N, C-alpha and C positions, 0 to 999 in steps of 0.2 A: 255503121253510122259515122259520117265524117263531120268534124267540127274544126273551125278555124278560130284561133284566139290570138290576141295581141297583148303582151304583158311588158312591164318595165323590168329590165334586168339591172339590178342595182350594181352588180360588179362590172358590167359593161357600160353602165350609164347611158343606156339607149333602149328604145323599144325593140322587142324581139317577137317575131311571128312564130306561132306553134300550130302544127296540124295534128289533130287527134283522130285516130280510128278506134272506135269503140264497138263492142258487140251490140247487135240489135236487141238481144235479150239479156238483161242484166240479172245475174243470179244472186243468191244470198251469200255465196262463197266469196272470200276476198279475191279481188281481181289482180292478176299479175300484170306487170308493166314491161314493155320492151321499148328502149330508147334507140332510135335509128338516127345516126349523125351522117351528114353528107360530106363529100370531099371538097377540096378547095375548088372554087369556081362553080359549085353547084348550089342547090337550095333545098329546102325541106320537101318540095314537090317532086323531086327526082324519084323518090320511092314509089309514089303513086303513078307516075308517068312511065317509068322504065321497068317496073316489076309488076307481078300479079299479087301484090301485097294483100289486097282486100280478099282475094280468093284464098290465099294461104291462111289467113286468120279467121275465116268464117267458121263459126261453130266453136271457137275457142273463147274462154273467159280471159281475154287479154286486151289491155289498152296499149295501143302503139302510139308513141309520142315522137314526133319529128320536129326538131327545133331548127330554126333558120339561123345559122351562124355567120351569115354573109360570107365574105371572103376572109374569114379568120380560121385559126386552127383551134380545135377542141383540145382541152387539157383535162 
């Protein structure tokens, strides 16, 4: 399941777009998280467009979080 969110990042003082890939079946076990950060000049959608991300995580109890950092560096 794909979800798109927009939230306010207080430290950046600007809105930030977030793309989530969640399992179709949510289990009672705690869900693990994987944060994927893009490179300079890219955006959060690169992971969906240039990889088979959805196929890789199918059947896993995993939330994949892709944050749009614009043209900034992640620290």
